[in-house]
VEXPA-354497 format. One line per 10 residues: number of its first residue (from 1); their letters; for each residue y, z, x of C-alpha. Coordinates in Angstrom, 3 decimals, always signed. Layout:
NUM	a	Y:Z:X  ...
***
This chain:
1	xxxxxxxxxx	-1.057:-50.060:+4.657  -0.418:-51.645:+8.033  -2.689:-54.706:+7.380  -1.142:-55.212:+3.945  +2.383:-55.359:+5.377  +1.320:-57.768:+8.189  -0.325:-60.147:+5.677  +2.804:-60.169:+3.548  +4.997:-61.026:+6.537  +2.647:-63.827:+7.596
11	xxxxxxxxxx	+2.507:-65.340:+4.090  +6.300:-65.272:+3.743  +6.757:-66.989:+7.097  +4.241:-69.763:+6.281  +5.805:-70.399:+2.856  +9.320:-70.588:+4.292  +8.223:-72.975:+7.052  +6.466:-75.262:+4.587  +9.496:-75.317:+2.280  +11.897:-76.144:+5.114
21	xxxxxxxxxx	+9.668:-78.910:+6.485  +9.190:-80.453:+3.079  +12.931:-80.396:+2.411  +13.728:-81.966:+5.744  +11.098:-84.662:+5.299  +12.376:-85.530:+1.820  +15.943:-85.728:+3.046  +14.924:-87.959:+5.886  +12.931:-90.221:+3.634  +15.795:-90.502:+1.155
31	xxxxxxxxxx	+18.320:-91.318:+3.827  +16.060:-93.915:+5.429  +15.465:-95.790:+2.179  +19.126:-95.873:+1.166  +20.654:-96.789:+4.563  +18.279:-98.086:+7.233  +21.062:-98.446:+9.768  +21.922:-94.771:+9.804  +18.351:-93.478:+9.810  +18.578:-92.248:+13.374
41	xxxxxxxxxx	+21.661:-90.169:+12.676  +20.141:-88.723:+9.558  +16.980:-87.857:+11.391  +18.934:-86.096:+14.139  +20.922:-84.140:+11.579  +17.731:-83.110:+9.770  +16.190:-81.987:+13.029  +19.237:-79.867:+13.843  +19.157:-78.316:+10.352  +15.469:-77.679:+10.756
51	xxxxxxxxxx	+16.069:-75.968:+14.103  +18.769:-73.759:+12.595  +16.528:-72.830:+9.693  +13.635:-72.095:+12.067  +15.941:-69.817:+14.061  +16.962:-68.060:+10.868  +13.294:-67.731:+9.939  +12.511:-66.252:+13.340  +15.375:-63.771:+12.948  +14.019:-62.823:+9.515
61	xxxxxxxxxx	+10.516:-62.393:+10.918  +11.876:-60.239:+13.780  +13.801:-58.109:+11.296  +10.667:-57.677:+9.177  +8.722:-56.689:+12.308  +11.329:-54.046:+13.152  +11.193:-52.697:+9.594  +7.396:-52.707:+9.767  +7.500:-50.719:+13.031  +9.918:-48.238:+11.521
71	xxxxxxxxxx	+7.630:-47.891:+8.504  +4.675:-47.163:+10.774  +6.701:-44.522:+12.610  +7.701:-42.935:+9.312  +4.073:-42.907:+8.167  +3.004:-41.239:+11.413  +5.729:-38.626:+10.986  +4.631:-38.027:+7.388  +1.039:-37.575:+8.533  +2.209:-35.085:+11.181
81	xxxxxxxxxx	+4.291:-33.175:+8.597  +1.366:-33.158:+6.192  -0.971:-31.725:+8.852  +1.608:-29.073:+9.711  +1.971:-28.229:+6.026  -1.781:-27.910:+5.623  -1.821:-25.588:+8.625  +0.801:-23.377:+6.976  -1.032:-23.143:+3.651  -3.724:-20.606:+4.816
91	xxxxxxxxxx	-1.027:-18.442:+6.434  +1.012:-18.534:+3.235  -2.049:-17.657:+1.142  -2.737:-14.728:+3.482  +0.900:-13.609:+3.204  +0.698:-13.764:-0.588  -2.527:-11.712:-0.590  -0.873:-9.159:+1.705  +2.130:-8.783:-0.605  -0.080:-8.542:-3.716
101	xxxxxxxxxx	-2.302:-5.810:-2.192  +0.492:-3.291:-1.406  -0.485:-0.099:-3.265  +0.278:+3.249:-2.398  -0.039:+6.170:-4.682  -3.004:+5.512:-6.810  -1.718:+2.347:-8.539  -1.017:-0.370:-6.056  +2.428:-1.891:-6.094  +1.906:-5.658:-6.396
111	xxxxxxxxxx	+4.612:-8.248:-5.867  +4.615:-11.748:-7.291  +4.979:-14.808:-5.067  +5.529:-18.209:-6.722  +2.793:-20.692:-6.025  +3.663:-23.846:-4.121  +3.492:-27.166:-6.007  +0.606:-29.503:-5.285  +1.434:-32.677:-3.337  +0.320:-34.695:-6.359
121	xxxxxxxxxx	+0.551:-33.843:-10.013  -2.735:-35.397:-11.057  -5.903:-33.860:-9.667  -7.947:-37.004:-10.314  -5.483:-39.222:-8.517  -5.306:-36.781:-5.637  -9.075:-36.598:-5.291  -9.374:-40.390:-5.262  -6.701:-40.717:-2.589  -4.204:-42.643:-4.761
131	xxxxxxxxxx	-0.656:-41.372:-5.215  +0.816:-41.539:-8.752  +4.126:-42.949:-7.447  +5.471:-44.972:-4.601  +6.118:-43.954:-1.041  +9.597:-42.676:-1.833  +8.270:-40.386:-4.591  +5.545:-39.011:-2.366  +7.985:-38.397:+0.465  +10.315:-36.570:-1.915
141	xxxxxxxxxx	+7.505:-34.348:-3.223  +6.282:-33.653:+0.299  +9.793:-32.691:+1.373  +10.130:-30.325:-1.595  +6.744:-28.719:-0.864  +7.521:-28.381:+2.839  +10.942:-26.893:+2.091  +9.402:-24.320:-0.284  +6.697:-23.320:+2.182  +9.218:-23.172:+5.010
151	xxxxxxxxxx	+11.468:-20.852:+3.034  +8.530:-18.564:+2.299  +7.473:-18.539:+5.949  +11.046:-17.768:+6.984  +11.130:-14.939:+4.461  +7.866:-13.522:+5.759  +9.081:-13.808:+9.347  +12.312:-12.032:+8.460  +10.534:-9.159:+6.744  +7.429:-8.760:+8.914
161	xxxxxxxxxx	+6.848:-5.823:+11.209  +6.554:-7.123:+14.751  +4.255:-5.370:+17.213  +3.537:-5.676:+20.908  -0.012:-6.788:+20.104  -1.300:-9.697:+18.059  -2.635:-7.476:+15.281  -0.987:-7.362:+11.887  +0.975:-4.328:+10.675  +1.983:-3.585:+7.089
171	xxxxxxxxxx	+4.914:-1.354:+6.205  +4.802:+0.546:+2.916  +6.284:+3.605:+1.288  +8.643:+4.798:-1.384  +12.306:+5.703:-1.516  +12.294:+8.476:-4.107  +15.170:+10.434:-5.568  +14.468:+13.563:-7.614  +17.112:+15.281:-9.734  +16.001:+18.656:-11.090
181	xxxxxxxxxx	+17.032:+21.625:-13.178  +15.209:+24.945:-12.864  +15.226:+27.944:-15.117  +13.736:+30.843:-13.203  +13.048:+31.678:-9.569  +10.708:+29.699:-7.322  +9.679:+29.545:-3.683  +11.173:+26.059:-3.459  +13.670:+24.702:-5.962  +13.033:+20.951:-5.544
191	xxxxxxxxxx	+9.206:+21.005:-5.689  +8.142:+24.590:-6.495  +4.607:+25.781:-5.718  +4.821:+29.181:-7.399  +7.318:+31.280:-9.347  +9.008:+34.371:-8.001  +11.774:+36.702:-9.032  +15.309:+35.464:-8.268  +17.239:+37.379:-5.664  +19.104:+40.381:-6.956
201	xxxxxxxxxx	+22.291:+39.210:-8.641  +21.224:+35.573:-8.330  +21.255:+32.990:-11.095  +18.201:+31.995:-13.117  +19.477:+28.421:-13.532  +19.653:+26.038:-10.582  +20.321:+22.316:-10.343  +20.142:+19.820:-7.517  +18.790:+16.552:-6.148  +16.760:+15.504:-3.118
211	xxxxxxxxxx	+15.364:+12.459:-1.354  +13.223:+14.333:+1.165  +10.061:+13.434:-0.754  +10.530:+9.783:+0.221  +7.601:+8.479:+2.254  +7.071:+5.860:+4.953  +3.675:+4.458:+5.895  +2.292:+1.973:+8.398  -1.095:+0.285:+8.255  -2.416:-1.482:+11.344
221	xxxxxxxxxx	-5.242:-4.024:+11.124  -7.234:-4.134:+14.334  -10.088:-6.238:+15.724  -13.703:-6.320:+14.621  -15.820:-3.959:+16.699  -19.620:-4.002:+16.456  -19.378:-5.709:+13.091  -16.847:-3.198:+11.717  -13.313:-3.946:+10.601  -10.964:-1.544:+12.339
231	xxxxxxxxxx	-7.676:-0.273:+10.984  -5.314:+2.647:+11.322  -2.625:+4.175:+9.159  +0.106:+6.746:+9.405  +2.196:+8.292:+6.646  +5.268:+10.493:+6.934  +7.830:+12.142:+4.692  +11.058:+14.083:+5.192  +9.886:+17.476:+3.930  +9.227:+19.044:+7.331
241	xxxxxxxxxx	+11.971:+21.612:+6.932  +15.727:+21.906:+6.579  +18.166:+21.158:+9.377  +20.009:+24.194:+10.720  +23.441:+22.808:+9.926  +25.907:+22.640:+7.097  +24.405:+20.899:+4.064  +21.113:+20.923:+5.949  +19.297:+20.774:+2.614  +20.115:+17.061:+2.563
251	xxxxxxxxxx	+18.886:+16.299:+6.087  +15.146:+16.522:+5.691  +13.114:+16.664:+8.887  +10.433:+14.003:+9.394  +6.918:+15.383:+8.937  +3.510:+13.905:+9.643  +1.255:+13.835:+6.591  -1.716:+11.721:+7.599  -2.720:+9.510:+10.518  -6.252:+8.170:+10.821
261	xxxxxxxxxx	-8.469:+5.487:+12.335  -11.005:+3.589:+10.222  -14.165:+1.699:+11.160  -15.465:-0.047:+8.051  -18.795:-1.790:+7.774  -20.085:-3.210:+4.520  -21.634:+0.044:+3.299  -20.579:+2.575:+5.947  -17.235:+3.897:+7.147  -16.226:+6.238:+9.963
271	xxxxxxxxxx	-12.826:+7.929:+9.676  -11.199:+9.936:+12.457  -7.768:+11.521:+12.277  -5.592:+13.735:+10.129  -6.474:+12.881:+6.563  -6.579:+14.358:+3.078  -9.306:+16.760:+2.005  -12.210:+14.520:+1.003  -14.009:+17.264:-0.940  -10.991:+17.304:-3.297
281	xxxxxxxxxx	-10.164:+13.594:-3.724  -8.190:+13.696:-6.996  -4.810:+15.084:-8.029  -2.725:+15.096:-11.223  -0.294:+12.188:-11.508  +3.295:+13.166:-10.801  +6.342:+11.852:-8.949  +8.014:+15.254:-9.076  +5.751:+16.544:-6.300  +4.777:+14.252:-3.406
291	xxxxxxxxxx	+5.607:+16.528:-0.483  +2.691:+18.670:-1.623  +0.093:+17.460:-4.132  +0.684:+18.408:-7.741  -0.352:+22.030:-8.420  -1.008:+22.693:-4.755  -1.583:+26.493:-4.448  -2.119:+26.574:-8.203  -5.584:+25.134:-8.871  -5.641:+21.974:-6.760
301	xxxxxxxxxx	-7.319:+22.330:-3.350  -5.667:+20.204:-0.673  -5.162:+19.868:+3.062  -3.929:+17.303:+5.539  -6.145:+18.284:+8.398  -7.681:+16.622:+11.493  -11.266:+15.588:+10.778  -14.104:+13.252:+11.654  -16.229:+12.066:+8.768  -18.831:+9.457:+7.886
311	xxxxxxxxxx	-19.195:+7.770:+4.497  -22.115:+5.686:+3.257  -22.260:+3.808:-0.039  -25.506:+2.920:-1.820  -25.464:+0.233:-4.507  -27.856:+1.643:-7.087  -27.237:-1.370:-9.354  -24.621:-4.096:-9.522  -22.262:-1.635:-11.230  -23.334:+1.788:-9.958
321	xxxxxxxxxx	-22.566:+3.270:-6.548  -23.717:+6.473:-4.876  -21.431:+7.710:-2.076  -22.382:+10.268:+0.574  -19.702:+11.861:+2.781  -20.033:+14.397:+5.574  -17.670:+15.551:+8.275  -16.256:+18.226:+10.536  -12.697:+19.506:+10.125  -10.182:+21.482:+12.122
331	xxxxxxxxxx	-10.892:+25.072:+11.072  -7.485:+26.210:+9.742  -6.626:+29.110:+7.442  -2.885:+28.650:+6.655  -1.508:+30.960:+9.325  +2.065:+30.278:+10.373  +2.556:+29.205:+14.023  +3.406:+32.077:+16.336  +5.655:+29.824:+18.462  +7.751:+26.797:+17.420
341	xxxxxxxxxx	+6.818:+24.770:+20.527  +3.455:+25.957:+21.876  +0.292:+25.956:+19.815  -1.912:+29.048:+19.600  -5.380:+29.176:+18.064  -5.664:+30.266:+14.447  -8.461:+32.560:+13.341  -10.659:+29.662:+12.305  -10.222:+27.949:+15.653  -10.927:+31.221:+17.468
351	xxxxxxxxxx	-14.436:+31.169:+16.000  -15.309:+28.420:+18.459  -16.628:+26.019:+15.831  -15.167:+23.546:+13.342  -15.376:+23.686:+9.580  -18.076:+21.612:+7.877  -17.917:+19.714:+4.596  -20.064:+17.307:+2.603  -19.722:+15.492:-0.710  -21.783:+13.186:-2.893
361	xxxxxxxxxx	-20.430:+11.155:-5.805  -21.666:+8.681:-8.381  -19.371:+6.020:-9.837  -19.352:+2.955:-12.056  -16.646:+0.927:-13.849  -15.916:+1.670:-17.507  -13.146:-0.051:-19.478  -12.130:-1.786:-16.219  -11.509:+1.616:-14.603  -13.599:+3.902:-12.460
371	xxxxxxxxxx	-15.790:+6.633:-13.893  -17.030:+9.101:-11.278  -18.668:+12.481:-10.801  -18.754:+14.316:-7.481  -19.874:+17.640:-6.002  -19.009:+19.000:-2.562  -19.377:+22.008:-0.278  -17.318:+23.548:+2.523  -18.010:+26.158:+5.199  -15.909:+27.578:+8.025
381	xxxxxxxxxx	-16.273:+30.720:+10.136  -13.153:+32.735:+11.026  -12.596:+35.269:+13.806  -9.779:+37.711:+13.016  -10.115:+39.455:+16.415  -11.933:+42.674:+17.355  -15.185:+41.239:+16.045  -13.975:+40.823:+12.489  -15.647:+37.632:+11.258  -15.302:+36.023:+7.837
391	xxxxxxxxxx	-17.458:+33.272:+6.368  -15.172:+31.008:+4.357  -16.910:+28.786:+1.832  -16.237:+26.672:-1.243  -18.112:+24.634:-3.809  -16.212:+21.924:-5.693  -16.791:+19.433:-8.486  -14.620:+16.508:-9.573  -14.786:+14.065:-12.455  -12.956:+11.045:-13.813
401	xxxxxxxxxx	-13.941:+9.722:-17.241  -12.314:+6.800:-19.102  -12.741:+8.031:-22.690  -11.084:+5.041:-24.323  -9.563:+1.832:-22.933  -6.180:+3.598:-22.659  -7.280:+7.224:-22.296  -8.700:+8.882:-19.160  -9.801:+12.464:-18.510  -9.913:+13.762:-14.944
411	xxxxxxxxxx	-10.120:+17.109:-13.194  -11.547:+19.341:-10.486  -13.134:+22.787:-10.304  -13.782:+25.055:-7.324  -15.204:+28.441:-6.441  -14.955:+29.995:-3.008  -13.801:+32.731:-0.649  -11.495:+32.803:+2.364  -10.133:+29.314:+1.634  -6.411:+29.953:+1.844
421	xxxxxxxxxx	-6.288:+27.101:+4.355  -7.214:+24.803:+1.460  -4.480:+26.139:-0.820  -6.391:+28.846:-2.691  -4.526:+32.046:-3.634  -1.220:+30.507:-2.464  -2.531:+30.126:+1.089  -4.065:+33.581:+1.548  -7.537:+33.684:+3.104  -8.038:+37.426:+3.666
431	xxxxxxxxxx	-6.406:+40.750:+2.824  -5.992:+43.659:+5.239  -7.214:+47.066:+4.225  -4.686:+48.870:+6.442  -2.490:+48.278:+9.455  -3.333:+44.768:+10.743  -2.364:+45.692:+14.319  -5.188:+48.217:+14.613  -8.664:+47.142:+15.593  -10.369:+49.468:+13.114
441	xxxxxxxxxx	-8.564:+48.033:+10.042  -11.080:+46.364:+7.722  -10.514:+42.922:+6.196  -11.908:+41.213:+3.133  -11.930:+37.507:+2.179  -10.163:+36.657:-1.071  -12.648:+35.462:-3.692  -11.131:+32.730:-5.804  -11.868:+30.341:-8.663  -9.656:+27.607:-10.011
451	xxxxxxxxxx	-9.183:+24.034:-11.047  -7.138:+21.587:-13.068  -7.582:+18.927:-15.747  -5.443:+15.982:-16.800  -5.325:+13.590:-19.749  -3.749:+10.197:-18.997  -2.641:+7.911:-21.827  -1.645:+4.348:-20.924  +0.920:+3.573:-23.601  +1.587:+0.018:-22.394
461	xxxxxxxxxx	+0.934:-1.933:-19.224  +4.214:-0.545:-17.864  +4.320:+2.968:-19.307  +1.971:+5.943:-19.096  +2.013:+9.546:-20.246  +0.238:+12.432:-18.493  -0.478:+16.009:-19.452  -2.158:+18.514:-17.125  -2.939:+22.213:-16.810  -4.078:+24.145:-13.723
471	xxxxxxxxxx	-5.086:+27.675:-12.753  -5.889:+29.534:-9.524  -7.377:+32.990:-10.126  -8.216:+35.499:-7.401  -10.598:+38.345:-8.162  -8.009:+41.126:-8.273  -10.567:+43.883:-8.821  -11.674:+43.325:-5.211  -8.082:+43.657:-3.991  -6.764:+46.640:-5.930
481	xxxxxxxxxx	-7.418:+49.850:-4.063  -8.285:+47.977:-0.875  -5.092:+46.113:+0.159  -1.389:+46.644:-0.488  +1.636:+44.357:-0.233  +3.080:+46.470:+2.586  +0.129:+45.721:+4.893  -0.154:+42.007:+4.112  +3.101:+40.397:+5.173  +6.376:+39.488:+3.504
491	xxxxxxxxxx	+4.756:+37.479:+0.680  +3.172:+39.608:-2.059  -0.537:+39.324:-2.808  -0.978:+36.992:-5.778  -3.690:+37.463:-8.316  -3.068:+34.313:-10.345  -0.966:+31.154:-10.301  -1.144:+28.753:-13.194  +0.872:+25.779:-14.395  +1.246:+22.999:-16.926
501	xxxxxxxxxx	+3.125:+19.701:-16.961  +3.880:+16.701:-19.106  +5.478:+13.519:-17.812  +6.373:+9.974:-18.774  +6.280:+7.255:-16.116  +7.841:+3.843:-16.692  +7.374:+0.923:-14.313  +9.419:-2.093:-15.429  +8.268:-3.790:-12.225  +5.440:-3.076:-9.861
511	xxxxxxxxxx	+7.925:-1.908:-7.214  +10.291:+0.090:-9.438  +9.609:+3.317:-11.342  +11.364:+5.887:-13.483  +9.788:+9.217:-14.412  +10.708:+12.284:-16.431  +8.677:+15.500:-16.225  +8.662:+19.012:-17.561  +6.700:+21.555:-15.509  +6.060:+25.253:-16.048
521	xxxxxxxxxx	+4.653:+27.666:-13.460  +3.730:+31.268:-14.074  +2.678:+33.467:-11.161  +1.066:+36.928:-11.339  +1.392:+39.188:-8.278  -1.236:+41.917:-8.038  +1.221:+44.796:-7.880  +4.202:+43.550:-9.909  +5.006:+41.743:-13.143  +4.685:+37.975:-13.523
531	xxxxxxxxxx	+7.463:+35.447:-12.972  +8.059:+32.081:-14.624  +9.934:+28.951:-13.643  +10.531:+25.892:-15.817  +11.615:+22.655:-14.204  +12.940:+19.397:-15.642  +12.597:+16.649:-13.053  +13.979:+13.099:-13.247  +12.716:+10.676:-10.625  +13.663:+7.145:-9.646
541	xxxx	+11.885:+5.285:-6.897  +11.491:+1.900:-5.248  +8.177:+1.140:-3.593  +7.920:-1.223:-0.655
***
């Protein structure tokens, strides 16, 4: 570009000089032939005209040189802007991938980011290094592209989570509002776990709304350590209790759900922290119950418990994977804290050893979804003082089967004893055969069997329908005649807790949802008649 402009300037100068000289020579010749006496004056006049024209030519050449220098400066600035733009493109692509991968709650919430226009419209012309238009057109397109990328970078900078370290942090969660109507008594009116008789003289019908099931999560991406990608996450909600003040039902207390550290190699992962129960990885789909998993205490084992576990994945074929998981867990049994500020050991922790769990699962994609089968085992020893030990155990199985392209069957089954800490028998691990304050009082673990199953129908890409049933059944013949409600605390001994639900979930956008659900719970105490609660729940949420 530079050599081309210099050649043009040189050619123009030579042509102008030749034209001026020729004109002057012709004028001089004409004047000399017509009037020989005045030839000297004519020659002097021609020389003066020639000098003036040469000066004008020099001024023109100087002006062209200045314009050429300005053009070079503009080209250098354009090259600098282009390099800066190319440097921003990987960051923008990473930002777009980060936004598109945000997915809490089983189906990831994915946002759409418009793609930036290419500097040139024709791929062949771009690859050959030739622009389809002139310099002005290219500058205009470059300015438009730079402006678009700059606006996106500004938007990312304005919405990013800044940390004291150089490592990236991603904020996610859901702002969820639930409006509900209950018919019947329940332990909790906004997300009931079991049914109970209403208070004497109380109303069977209740109505209300809550936002305390909203959740906030942070994911931190750390450095590579020994070939492993490190990360950490923390998730909280506002269902940690009710504030002791007027209208305290609306001032939910922040509660820790999960917080864990991850070390991920290609086929192996190590997870340490408070995490969900990996021997029970599935749950029915519902936005009416996030503070506790759907059908918790009614057929769905669950726990957010401190643990250390190792996972290894074997690729049996290109489409089949075998996963092995094993870990140790904090040995809890759903006892309430004896003090609101200072922690005392529960019976499982008093045994002096953690709980142990292992799971193996096979999976492969079917109809672009995951089909899986898994089996797992759990063991924990409990010390209920005065040498009264209980061996808590459980065996579980889980499955997920895409029956048709739009229809999926999933569920879990368990059998165990003394697993109230995992949600069995509404949190009861053992029953007392007499006065619990006396050392001679016998105890007995609660034997339990339960599970749930769900059928998911994907009506459209934005709408799904779910139906599920669940049941938790304690062996009441081992309880009757051995334990009574009077010796086992303020909550009656439950023999069975079962439920059913149907819901419709509509997602007009990946970050917006509406849901309507009908749920029915029926609970059977051992020594009294059953109670039922029906709930209609309307939910609206925005994911971020």
